C-alpha positions as CSV (number, residue, x, y, z in Angstrom):
1,M,-11.1,-74.8,14.3
2,Y,-14.7,-74.1,13.5
3,G,-16.3,-73.4,10.2
4,D,-15.9,-74.7,6.7
5,P,-12.7,-76.7,6.3
6,Y,-12.4,-75.8,2.6
7,L,-12.3,-72.0,3.2
8,P,-9.0,-70.5,4.2
9,Q,-8.9,-69.7,7.9
10,Y,-7.7,-66.5,9.4
11,D,-4.6,-66.9,11.5
12,S,-4.0,-63.9,13.8
13,N,-0.4,-64.9,14.4
14,K,0.4,-64.9,10.7
15,K,2.0,-61.6,9.6
16,K,0.2,-59.7,7.0
17,R,1.7,-60.1,3.6
18,K,3.4,-57.0,2.3
19,R,2.9,-56.1,-1.3
20,R,6.2,-56.1,-3.0
21,G,7.2,-55.3,-6.5
22,I,5.7,-52.9,-9.1
23,C,2.1,-53.7,-8.1
24,G,2.6,-52.8,-4.5
25,K,4.4,-49.6,-5.5
26,L,1.6,-48.7,-7.9
27,C,-1.0,-49.4,-5.3
28,N,0.8,-47.2,-2.7
29,L,1.3,-44.4,-5.4
30,T,-2.4,-44.6,-6.3
31,A,-3.4,-44.3,-2.7
32,I,-1.1,-41.3,-2.2
33,L,-2.4,-39.6,-5.3
34,F,-6.0,-40.3,-4.3
35,L,-5.4,-38.8,-0.8
36,T,-3.6,-35.9,-2.3
37,T,-6.4,-35.2,-4.7
38,V,-9.1,-35.4,-2.0
39,C,-7.0,-33.2,0.3
40,G,-6.5,-30.8,-2.6
41,F,-10.2,-30.6,-3.4
42,I,-11.0,-30.0,0.3
43,G,-8.2,-27.5,0.7
44,G,-9.2,-25.8,-2.6
45,A,-12.8,-25.5,-1.5
46,Y,-11.7,-24.1,1.8
47,F,-9.3,-21.7,0.1
48,R,-12.0,-20.7,-2.5
49,N,-14.5,-20.1,0.3
50,A,-12.0,-18.0,2.2
51,M,-11.1,-16.0,-0.9
52,Q,-14.8,-15.3,-1.6
53,K,-15.3,-14.0,1.9
54,A,-12.2,-11.8,1.5
55,L,-13.4,-10.6,-1.8
56,V,-16.8,-9.7,-0.3
57,E,-15.1,-7.8,2.5
58,V,-12.8,-6.0,0.1
59,Q,-15.8,-5.0,-2.0
60,S,-17.6,-3.7,1.0
61,L,-14.6,-1.7,2.1
62,N,-14.2,-0.4,-1.4
63,S,-17.8,0.8,-1.6
64,S,-17.6,2.5,1.8
65,L,-14.3,4.1,0.7
66,V,-15.8,5.3,-2.5
67,S,-18.8,6.9,-0.7
68,E,-16.4,8.5,1.8
69,I,-14.3,10.0,-1.0
70,R,-17.5,11.3,-2.8
71,A,-18.6,12.9,0.5
72,Q,-15.1,14.5,0.9
73,N,-15.2,15.7,-2.7
74,K,-18.6,17.3,-2.2
75,A,-17.5,19.0,1.0
76,T,-14.3,20.3,-0.8
77,M,-16.4,21.6,-3.7
78,E,-18.8,23.4,-1.3
79,Y,-15.8,24.8,0.6
80,N,-14.2,26.1,-2.7
81,K,-17.6,27.7,-3.7
82,L,-17.9,29.4,-0.3
83,S,-14.3,30.5,-0.5
84,R,-14.9,32.0,-4.0
85,D,-18.0,33.7,-2.8
86,T,-16.2,35.1,0.2
87,K,-13.4,36.4,-2.0
88,E,-15.9,38.0,-4.4
89,Q,-17.6,39.6,-1.4
90,V,-14.3,40.9,-0.1
91,R,-13.4,42.4,-3.5
92,S,-16.8,44.0,-3.7
93,L,-16.4,45.5,-0.2
94,E,-12.9,46.7,-1.1
95,T,-14.3,48.3,-4.3
96,K,-17.2,49.9,-2.4
97,S,-14.7,51.0,0.3
98,A,-12.5,52.6,-2.3
99,E,-15.5,54.3,-3.9
100,Q,-16.6,55.6,-0.5
101,A,-13.1,56.8,0.3
102,K,-13.0,58.6,-3.1
103,L,-16.5,60.1,-2.5
104,F,-15.4,61.1,1.1
105,T,-12.3,62.8,-0.3
106,E,-14.4,64.6,-2.9
107,I,-17.0,65.7,-0.3
108,K,-14.2,66.9,2.0
109,S,-12.6,68.9,-0.8
110,R,-15.9,70.3,-1.8
111,E,-16.7,71.1,1.8
112,T,-13.3,72.9,2.1
113,Q,-14.0,74.8,-1.1
114,L,-17.5,75.8,0.0
115,S,-16.1,76.8,3.4
116,E,-13.5,79.0,1.8
117,E,-16.2,80.5,-0.5
118,L,-18.4,81.1,2.5
119,K,-15.6,82.8,4.4
120,T,-14.8,84.9,1.3
121,A,-18.4,85.9,1.0
122,H,-18.7,86.6,4.7
123,D,-15.6,88.8,4.5
124,Q,-16.9,90.7,1.6
125,Y,-20.3,91.2,3.3
126,N,-18.6,92.6,6.4
127,L,-16.6,95.1,4.4
């Protein structure tokens, strides 16, 4: 063998010494906890990033939905206004039509009355 004879030499045929007892178990437990914590931080960061992306997407969808609802409400209000105006115009036309029918009836009755008076006057003149 080469090297310093006072330093322990590495023997590849020698089995690695397993840690036994409470110290070995604590060392293994510490390693497991460390790996779990690291994985937890990495997973937590990934989850937080994914949740932030999802939150941004939900906020975007929410704002577009709100603007669409506002547009629909505006269109509904405009439709209701036009409907009210149309109903008022129909009522106005019905009122005018009723007034015109009443005037037409009065004119016809007056025409009939004048026609009878004219006939009576004509008959009296011919006598």
